N, C-alpha and C positions, 0 to 999 in steps of 0.2 A: 800374801793369803793371809785371809780372814780366820779366826777360829773354826768359822763354819762351814768354809771351805775344805779346811783341812780334815773337818767330820764326815765329807762325803766319801762313800764308797769309790772305789778305784776299780776299772776294769784293766788286767794285764794277762800277756800270754807269758807262759814260763814253760819252758822246753817242748811247746807245741801244745800245751793244755791252756785254757781258760782259768783264770782264777780272779777272784775279786778280794780287794783290802779294803776291809771294814773297819770302823772305830772300834777301840778293845772294849770287848764286853758286849758288842752288837753283834757280832755273826750270826748268833742261832736266831734272832729279830730278822735280820735279812735274810739268812735262808729261808725262814718261814713267810715271807715274803715273794720271794721267788718261787716256791713250791705253789704258792697260791696263783702264780702265773704260768705253772706246769713246766717250771725249770728246776730241775734236781740239783742238790749242790752238798757237798761235805764241809763241813766248817771243823778247822784247825785253830785251836788258840796257843799262840806262840808265848813261850816263857819267857823270852826277851822281846820287845817291841810295843809300838803304839797301837798294834791293829791284828783283828783276826783276818783269818784267811781260808777263803770260801774256794773249793776246786768246785769245775763246774764238771756238770754231765758233758761229754765228749761231742755229744751232737747239739749242744748249747748255739745259737746264734749270735754271736756277738754283737749285731745292731738291733738286736731284740733284747738283747740282757742290757747295753748301754743306756736303750730308751727306757728301760724299767728302773735304771740306777738314776737317771735323770730325775725322775718324777718321786722317788722312794723320797717321804717325809715330805712332800711339797703340799 
């Protein structure tokens, strides 16, 4: 995996909720980008770890979110 690939946000399901792992320090930037696409999310900066966690609204469509993530910063 290249450094650029490691820096891409990834979509996960955790305890039935959609979450995105974003590069550390970039969670708020990604939250604003998702908000521009009408997807609400809350950012949690982890004390330990190399990523920020965004918990998405319950009715977020995983396919739509993945498409947005795939095109972020391209």
